[in-house]
N, C-alpha and C positions, 0 to 999 in steps of 0.2 A: 443568600439567594433563596427565594421561595417560589414554590410552584403548587398551585391548588390542584387537588384531585378529588374524585368522588368514587365511591364504591359502585360496582355495576353488577347486574345479573343478566346481562345480554351476552350471548356467546355465539361462536361459529359464524355462519353466514349472516345472522341477524346483526352482527357487529357493523355491517355496512351502513345501517341506519345511524349509527353513532357518527360515522364520518360525514354523513350528510348534515349532521348537526354541528360540525366543526370540532369533533372530539376524536381522540385516538385511544383504542383499547390498550391497556397496560397491565403488567403483572408486578407485584411486589413480593419479594422473598428475601430471606436472610437467615443467619444462624440462629436457630432456636426460636423462630417466629412462624406464625401461621401465614401461609400465602394469601394474598389479597388480590381480587380482580378489580381493577380500577379503570378509570378513563380520565384523560387530561385534555384540556383545550389545545388544539393544534398550534395556534398562534403563540400562546404562552410557553408551550414546550419548546418551540423553535427558538424563541428568544433566550430561554434558559440554557438550551443546548449550545447556542452560539457563544455564550459567556462562560459556561462551566465545562463544556466538553464531557469527556468520560472520566475525568480525573479530579474534579472539584465537587465538594459536598453541596447537595441541594437539600433544602428543608422542604420535604413534601408534606403539604398541608392536606390531610385527609379528613375532610369534614370537621375541621377544628383541631384535630390531633396531628402534631408535627413530628415527622420522623426524618432523621438524617439518612440520605440515600446517595448512591452513585448511579449514574446512567450506565447500566451494564451492557445492554445490547439493544440495537435498533433493527427491526426487520423491515425491509422495503420491498415494494413491488418493482421488479426489475424492468417491467415494460413501461409503467407509468412514473417510475421514480417517486412513488408516494410512500410515506411511512405507514406500515400496516399494524405494527405492534411495538411496544416498548417494554423492556425488562428493567426494573429498578432493583437495586440491591441495598437493603438496609444495613448500615454499619453501626458498630458500637464505637463510640469515641475513645474508649479505653482499650481498644484492641487494634493491633496493626493490620493493615490490609495490603494485599499485593495487587498492583494494577500496572497498566502501561501508560506512560506519559508521552505525549507528542513532542517531537523535537522541532525547534525553529532555528534556522540558520540566519544569523544577523551579520551585518558588516559587509565588507567587500574584500576579496582576495587580491592583493597586488599582483600575484603571479598570473591570475586570470586576466586582470585588467591590462597589465603592462607586457606580459610575456606570452599571452594567448595560450595559457595553460588550460588543461581540462580539469574541472572540479568534479570529484566523484564523492557523492554522499552515500555513505554505507548504511546509515540508519535513518529511520523516520520516526521511530518511537523507542523508548527505553523502559524496560520492566523495572519497577521499584517496589520497595516495601517501606511503609511508614504509618504512623497514626493518621487517621483521616484529616485531622486539623493541619497536619504538616505536609500533606500532599501538594506538590507544586502543580500549577495549572499547565505549565509547559516547561521544557528545558531548553534554554537558549545556548547556542554554540556560536561564538564569535569567530568568523573565519578571516579576520583582518590580519592575523599572524601568519597566514599562508602566503609568504612572499617569494617562494622559489619552488622549483620542481622537486618533487619528492617529500615536501613538507606535509605533515599530518597532524591531526588533533586526536588524542587518545582519551579513553575513558578517565584516566587519572588526571587529565587536564580540566575536567568539568568543574565549574564553580557552582557547587550544589551543597545544600545544608547537610551537616553531619547527622541530622535527624532522619535523613532519607538514605536508605540503602539501595544501591543499584546492582542489578544482577549482570555485571559485565566484568571481565578481567581488566585489571588496570591498563594493560598494553593494547586493549582492543581498539582498533582504528575506527573512528567515527566519520571522519571526512579527510580527504587527501587531494593533492593536486599532482598532475602528471603531464607529460608532454603528449600532444596530440600526434597520433600516428596516421600517416596516409594509408588509405585503404589499399591493400595489395590487390592488383588487378590480374586476373588470370590471362595468360597469353592467348591471343585471338587465333583460332584455328584458321588455316588458309581456306579460301573458298574454292571448292572443286567444281569445275565445269563438267557436269554429267554428260553432256553431249559429246565432249571431247573424249572422255573416257570410253564412251560407247563406240566412237569412230575408231579409236586406237585398238580397242578390243576386236572389232570386226576386221581391221587391217591385219592384226596378228593372226587371227583365225584364218584369213585368206592365205597368209604366208605359210602357215602350217599345212593347210590343205594342198598348196602348190608343192611344198617340199615333199609331202607324203606321196603326191601323184608322181613326182620324179623318181622317188625311191621305189615305188611300185613298178614303174616301167623298167628300172634298172635291174630289179630282181627277176623280172620275167625273162 
C-alpha cells in the first residue's frame, strides 16, 4: 500500500490553507531519523487508513523516496470531526515493533441466539510485538463456540501466528456469555398526603391544649 506525501514549510495557523487545498499536515519521525514536516492528500489518506488502519505498513512516497511507516496518531477537531494532523512512525523492517491490533468478533454465539444470553466483549484491541511485515491487520475472534452460559474465549484460544507475541496472560478472558439479570427495582415509597398530616397534627395539638387546660383547672 502506497501513499504520496510532500515536504512542507507551512506551520501553525497557516496550515489551514493546506486543508483548503485538500491536504492534511503530517509529521514523520522514527528511531534515529530526522523528523520531517509533510502534507498528504486527504482523500488518499482516508483510503489508505481504511485499508491499513494503525497496524499495517504503508509505503510513504515522499517526493520519490519511499519509507515504510505506521499511522501512529490522528488528531481530530472534536467540533467538526475533521482530521487536523497525522503522525507517521517510520519503522525498520529488521526491528520488531510494538503496537495495538484491533479485534474483530466473527460468527454467531448459539447461547445468544437460542438462550437469550448476554455477550460481553472484554477487549477491542490487543497489544502485540512483531516484525513490521508480520503484523496482522486485525485479530479475528470466532464466537460460534459460545453455546452455553459461562462459556468464554481466552487469550490462549487465539489463532494467531507464532511470529506475533501478544501481551496478555494465557487465561485472560476476551469474550464471554452470561445470563441476563433483571434490573433490581427499589421499593416504591408510599405517597404521603401532606394535608392529612397537617390536619392530624392540628387535631393532636388541639387535644394537647384541651388536656393542658383541664390540668390547669384541676391544679388551681
